[in-house]
C-alpha positions in Angstrom: 34.7 -4.2 0.3 36.5 -5.4 3.3 39.3 -2.2 3.9 38.8 1.1 4.3 40.3 4.4 4.0 39.4 7.7 5.3 37.8 9.3 2.6 36.2 6.2 0.8 32.4 7.0 -0.5 30.0 3.6 0.2 26.9 3.0 -1.7 23.9 2.1 0.5 20.4 0.6 -0.9 18.1 2.6 1.3 16.0 0.1 3.6 18.0 -2.8 3.3 20.6 -4.9 5.7 24.5 -4.4 4.1 27.5 -6.0 5.3 29.4 -3.7 4.0 27.4 -0.4 5.2 27.9 -2.3 8.7 31.6 -2.8 8.2 31.8 0.4 7.2 30.1 1.9 10.1 32.2 0.0 12.2 35.8 1.1 10.8 34.4 4.7 10.9 33.4 4.2 15.5 36.9 2.1 15.8 39.3 4.9 13.6 37.0 7.9 15.7 36.0 9.4 12.5 32.4 10.3 10.9 30.4 8.6 8.2 28.3 11.3 6.2 25.4 11.0 4.2 26.2 12.8 0.4 22.6 14.0 0.2 23.6 15.6 -3.0 24.8 11.6 -4.7 21.5 9.8 -3.7 20.2 8.9 -7.1 17.1 6.6 -7.6 17.0 3.6 -10.3 14.0 1.6 -10.9 12.2 2.8 -8.1 15.5 1.7 -5.5 17.0 4.8 -3.6 21.1 4.6 -3.9 22.6 6.4 -1.1 25.9 7.2 -0.7 28.3 8.0 2.8 31.9 9.0 2.8 34.1 8.3 5.5 35.5 11.4 7.3 39.3 12.1 7.7 41.6 10.8 10.3 41.2 12.3 13.6 44.1 14.6 14.8 43.5 15.2 18.7 43.7 19.1 19.1 47.1 20.1 20.9 46.5 20.5 24.6 46.5 24.1 26.4 49.7 25.1 27.9 47.4 24.5 31.3 46.8 20.7 30.3 50.4 20.5 29.6 51.2 21.4 33.3 49.2 19.6 34.6 50.2 16.4 32.5 53.6 17.1 33.2 52.8 17.3 37.4 51.3 13.8 37.2 53.9 12.6 35.0 56.8 13.9 37.8 54.5 12.8 40.4 54.5 9.0 39.0 58.1 9.4 38.8 58.3 10.4 42.7 55.9 7.9 43.4 57.4 4.7 41.3 60.8 5.8 43.3 59.5 5.3 46.9 61.1 2.5 47.8 64.2 3.6 47.9 63.4 6.3 50.4 61.2 3.7 52.4 64.6 1.5 52.5 66.6 4.6 53.8 64.1 4.8 56.4 63.7 1.2 57.1 67.6 0.7 57.7 67.7 -1.0 54.7 69.9 0.8 52.5 71.7 4.0 53.2 71.3 7.9 51.7 74.7 7.1 49.9 73.5 4.2 48.1 70.8 6.2 46.4 72.5 9.6 46.2 71.7 10.3 42.2 67.7 9.0 42.8 67.8 11.1 45.5 69.3 14.5 44.0 66.7 13.6 40.5 63.9 13.1 43.4 64.8 16.4 44.9 64.7 17.8 40.9 61.4 16.3 40.6 60.1 17.7 43.3 61.6 21.7 42.7 60.1 20.9 39.0 56.5 20.2 40.5 57.0 23.3 42.7 57.7 25.6 40.0 54.6 24.4 38.0 51.9 24.4 41.0 53.0 28.2 42.1 52.0 28.4 38.2 48.8 27.9 38.1 
């Protein structure tokens, strides 16, 4: 088998090296899921133990908590401020005027107000 999907069952002959099983393990790691043995499906034929493993379900990350959402929002707003510092520096150095960047300055003030409000809630 070359491709895998969530829920696939992989047959493995015990105590052997199986490229398909190794590929399934790798696929499960890359897709952040599990590879669980189905113990009740173990069978023995001609003295050989056959084991079966199932690829787990699709990983769905948990919803962030309200505190995490606030922290992420504060971080994003601070990054926006940081990304627009150039305008304030240009004004401070005399290379530009406040009028040239009036919209950006107003936007930065709004970001700061949002940050302050969110930080006050914490």
